[in-house]
Structures are given as structure tokens and as C-alpha cells.
ZAVO-535812 format. One record per residue (C-alpha): residue number from 1; chain; x, y, z. Coordinates in pm, whole numbers, plus 50000, padded with zeros to 5 digits. Example, Ala and Ser with C-alpha at 12.3 -4.5 7.8 and 13.67 -1.06 7.14 Angstrom:
BEGIN
1	A	51230	49550	50780
2	A	51367	49894	50714
END
This chain:
BEGIN
1	A	01326	01478	10805
2	A	01400	01623	11147
3	A	01751	01729	11051
4	A	01649	01917	10735
5	A	01885	02211	10693
6	A	01725	02548	10633
7	A	02035	02761	10581
8	A	02414	02758	10606
9	A	02674	03030	10565
10	A	02841	03322	10740
11	A	02669	03480	11039
12	A	02576	03825	10911
13	A	02608	03993	11251
14	A	02936	03832	11365
15	A	03240	03843	11133
16	A	03433	03517	11124
17	A	03145	03302	11252
18	A	02947	03053	11045
19	A	02610	02885	11104
20	A	02401	02586	11004
21	A	02029	02630	11074
22	A	01804	02323	11095
23	A	01431	02263	11118
24	A	01468	02027	11416
25	A	01747	01844	11596
26	A	01763	01620	11899
27	A	01992	01880	12059
28	A	02196	02166	11916
29	A	02470	02090	12172
30	A	02490	01724	12070
31	A	02497	01815	11701
32	A	02768	02077	11760
33	A	02978	01824	11953
34	A	02938	01572	11670
35	A	03046	01833	11417
36	A	03348	01933	11626
37	A	03455	01566	11641
38	A	03417	01551	11264
39	A	03657	01843	11219
40	A	03429	02145	11204
41	A	03622	02457	11309
42	A	03568	02676	11612
43	A	03330	02973	11584
44	A	03066	02758	11419
45	A	02702	02792	11529
46	A	02433	02525	11511
47	A	02074	02657	11531
48	A	01744	02466	11534
49	A	01381	02576	11531
50	A	01301	02288	11764
51	A	01489	02043	11985
52	A	01347	01694	12030
53	A	01572	01598	12320
54	A	01688	01928	12465
55	A	01908	01913	12773
56	A	01988	02139	13065
57	A	02248	02126	13341
58	A	02292	01807	13545
59	A	02115	01595	13285
60	A	01780	01770	13316
61	A	01560	01794	13009
62	A	01494	02132	12845
63	A	01151	02188	12690
64	A	01214	02295	12332
65	A	00902	02409	12150
66	A	00912	02595	11817
67	A	00925	02972	11858
68	A	01205	02969	12112
69	A	01577	03006	12038
70	A	01804	02701	12041
71	A	02164	02769	11940
72	A	02508	02624	12018
73	A	02855	02743	11922
74	A	03178	02542	11887
75	A	03469	02711	12065
76	A	03843	02673	12110
77	A	04012	02806	12423
78	A	04377	02899	12469
79	A	04374	02816	12840
80	A	04089	02568	12890
81	A	04137	02501	13262
82	A	04079	02862	13361
83	A	03870	02989	13072
84	A	03606	02717	13085
85	A	03507	02850	13429
86	A	03492	03209	13304
87	A	03301	03147	12982
88	A	02952	03120	13141
89	A	02978	03485	13245
90	A	03076	03593	12894
91	A	02780	03397	12754
92	A	02537	03544	13007
93	A	02642	03904	12932
94	A	02614	03848	12557
95	A	02265	03704	12590
96	A	02154	03978	12830
97	A	02267	04246	12586
98	A	02093	04067	12298
99	A	01762	04045	12488
100	A	01779	04409	12591
101	A	01863	04523	12238
102	A	01555	04354	12093
103	A	01316	04447	12374
104	A	01443	04805	12376
105	A	01471	04797	12757
106	A	01802	04871	12925
107	A	01869	04701	13260
108	A	01571	04472	13203
109	A	01769	04153	13268
110	A	01921	04040	13596
111	A	02180	03764	13624
112	A	02184	03479	13873
113	A	02508	03291	13930
114	A	02655	03170	13711
115	A	02457	03237	13392
116	A	02080	03236	13442
117	A	01890	03532	13295
118	A	01596	03657	13500
119	A	01327	03914	13429
120	A	01111	03998	13728
121	A	01276	03714	13924
122	A	01167	03459	13663
123	A	01403	03259	13444
124	A	01392	03316	13069
125	A	01689	03115	12944
126	A	01935	02833	12993
127	A	02304	02821	12901
128	A	02479	02484	12891
129	A	02854	02429	12843
130	A	02972	02083	12743
131	A	03326	01971	12672
132	A	03534	01664	12605
133	A	03900	01594	12548
134	A	04011	01513	12197
135	A	04358	01368	12143
136	A	04396	01548	11810
137	A	04263	01895	11886
138	A	04269	01917	12265
139	A	03947	02018	12437
140	A	03626	02033	12235
141	A	03390	02289	12387
142	A	03033	02379	12298
143	A	02824	02656	12452
144	A	02449	02614	12407
145	A	02174	02875	12453
146	A	01803	02819	12501
147	A	01580	03125	12530
148	A	01209	03139	12607
149	A	01089	03372	12333
150	A	00732	03244	12295
151	A	00692	02957	12544
152	A	00837	02847	12874
153	A	00859	02519	13063
154	A	00746	02449	13416
155	A	01092	02406	13565
156	A	00983	02309	13913
157	A	01307	02437	14067
158	A	01258	02799	13960
159	A	00971	03016	13837
160	A	01000	03072	13460
161	A	00851	03303	13200
162	A	00890	03395	12833
163	A	00936	03719	12645
164	A	00595	03702	12476
165	A	00421	03658	12811
166	A	00603	03968	12934
167	A	00480	04169	12635
168	A	00791	04154	12415
169	A	00760	04024	12059
170	A	01107	03885	11989
171	A	01162	03632	11712
172	A	01417	03355	11757
173	A	01581	03450	11426
174	A	01645	03812	11524
175	A	01752	03709	11872
176	A	02013	03474	11727
177	A	02159	03756	11514
178	A	02182	03980	11821
179	A	02326	03700	12036
180	A	02595	03615	11781
181	A	02691	03983	11755
182	A	02716	04039	12129
183	A	02889	03706	12190
184	A	03155	03805	11938
185	A	03193	04146	12108
186	A	03213	04011	12464
187	A	03454	03737	12365
188	A	03688	03998	12217
189	A	03672	04194	12544
190	A	03729	03878	12749
191	A	04039	03777	12553
192	A	04218	04104	12629
193	A	04482	04118	12904
194	A	04238	04246	13167
195	A	03939	04086	12996
196	A	03782	03886	13274
197	A	03814	04179	13512
198	A	03588	04376	13278
199	A	03354	04080	13232
200	A	03337	04027	13608
201	A	03251	04390	13681
202	A	02980	04399	13415
203	A	02836	04071	13542
204	A	02838	04200	13903
205	A	02652	04515	13798
206	A	02362	04296	13683
207	A	02388	04024	13948
208	A	02116	03959	14203
209	A	02176	03826	14551
210	A	02517	03972	14636
211	A	02528	04025	15013
212	A	02216	03814	15067
213	A	02147	03473	15219
214	A	02136	03187	14969
215	A	02110	02811	14959
216	A	02358	02629	14736
217	A	02267	02281	14618
218	A	02555	02064	14507
219	A	02540	01710	14370
220	A	02584	01545	14710
221	A	02494	01817	14960
222	A	02331	02153	15022
223	A	02440	02440	15242
224	A	02332	02792	15334
225	A	02545	03102	15348
226	A	02584	03460	15232
227	A	02671	03535	14870
228	A	02983	03751	14895
229	A	03116	03780	14540
230	A	03274	03584	14255
231	A	03650	03536	14231
232	A	03890	03575	13938
233	A	03783	03236	13803
234	A	03411	03298	13839
235	A	03370	03078	14146
236	A	03095	03168	14390
237	A	03234	03305	14718
238	A	03010	03233	15016
239	A	03038	03273	15391
240	A	02870	02994	15589
241	A	02699	03022	15930
242	A	03034	02961	16101
243	A	03193	03255	15924
244	A	03400	03026	15701
245	A	03459	03114	15337
246	A	03355	02853	15085
247	A	03416	02853	14710
248	A	03174	02687	14469
249	A	03260	02601	14109
250	A	02925	02447	14010
251	A	02586	02425	14178
252	A	02230	02559	14193
253	A	02163	02879	14387
254	A	01836	02957	14563
255	A	01752	03276	14747
256	A	01629	03250	15105
END
């Protein structure tokens, strides 16, 4: 059976979190959403060795071969309207720290707005947030992670790579433990009074492209400008060719 469970119980590296680990699922995000609807609590991880129908942003498929990491966590936010925009940066920092812990290489990972991890200008992961309103519990939110440990897809849009190809032997199991630990740590930082300020500064210290020309592709249009910064919500701040500031909440960024 594709949904055969391998393990369930507390996450050993992240106090207060629990996990169910499966052989294969259509999608860890879809399964986590189903479990949230069924009453599963927040801080619950769903992990699979393989995804049969993995998904990326904007409805794209995500190649999901065994050997890579596929994990999603159910979350509850106190202030969903603001925090849902900030969470991608928390997730990206947690995953960057996890990758660097297991490769033993500090400052190995660069971040591309909002939450792509790059090594040598090539993408190694995808992070997908999905949410829906629930009349009983408010917003249901799931944050999914896919990491190219042993394989990588041909994305078309961006060059991609995997940790094995780069010379790093990182198992999906150990990477999940490190991710859960660092996600717990960064979430605690984020939830403090000045939390996103600290998250923002750490993200900026790893970010590529600040001060450079970029192309931003939205659902219905594309435009070029200069990447200035991110604001207090995590929105991309750009300056277009007319010198006008433009804020972007969601889109794909390409470097000129």
C-alpha cells in the first residue's frame, strides 16, 4: 500500500512536535491538510519517502523520487493575515541551517526571494505553503518542504542540483531531524516581540540579488526592476525603470 506508515510518535529533535512517516503518499501537503481537517493538532509533521503527485507553487508538479526529503507541518497562527506572509522566511532559514549543519559548511546556502535555497546559483529545494479557512478552527495552514538530497528535477525555469551531486551525503531522515529542530528554533525567535526583525535580518544576510536588476513574473504580467529590500511583511520591494516603488507579495524572481 502506498500509504503504509513506517513510524509515528514525537519528533526527537523538536520538543512538542509529532510526526507520522509514510512509505509513499500522493503529497505530504495534501495529507497534512486532510489530517488538519480531521482534527489533528498543530505542530504535526507528515513525512514520506516518496510523493506520487508532488506539487510546487502555482500548481506546478514537483518530482518526488525516493532519497529526497518530503515533509509537511501543520501550523496554527495567532495573526494569520500578517504571519502567513512572513512564514516563508522562517521556513527558508530553518532549512538553510539544517542543510549547513549536515553538510558541515557554513554560509553554503544562499536564499532567493522568498524561500528558494540555492547552492552555486542552483536550486536545491522547494517550500510550499497552503492554507484554507475552517469555520471551526479558523485558518488551516500547512508548510511543505521538498529537498533534493539524492536527485533533482529538470525545472525548466531555474537550474537545479542535489546535495549528492555536489558531493554531500545527506540522508532524508537525518535532514528531517535537523529541519524539525531548526524550524522549532526559528519559530520561537519569530514569535518574540521583535521576531520578524531578527528573521528579516538573518534572511537578508543570506539573500542574493539585493541591489541588482531582476525580472518578476506574476500570474498576469512580468516586469523588470531593481531588488531593493523586503518590508516588514516580507514583501519584495522593487524600483521599476520609472523610479517607482512596487511591492510584490507573490511571484517568481529571475536575475538579469
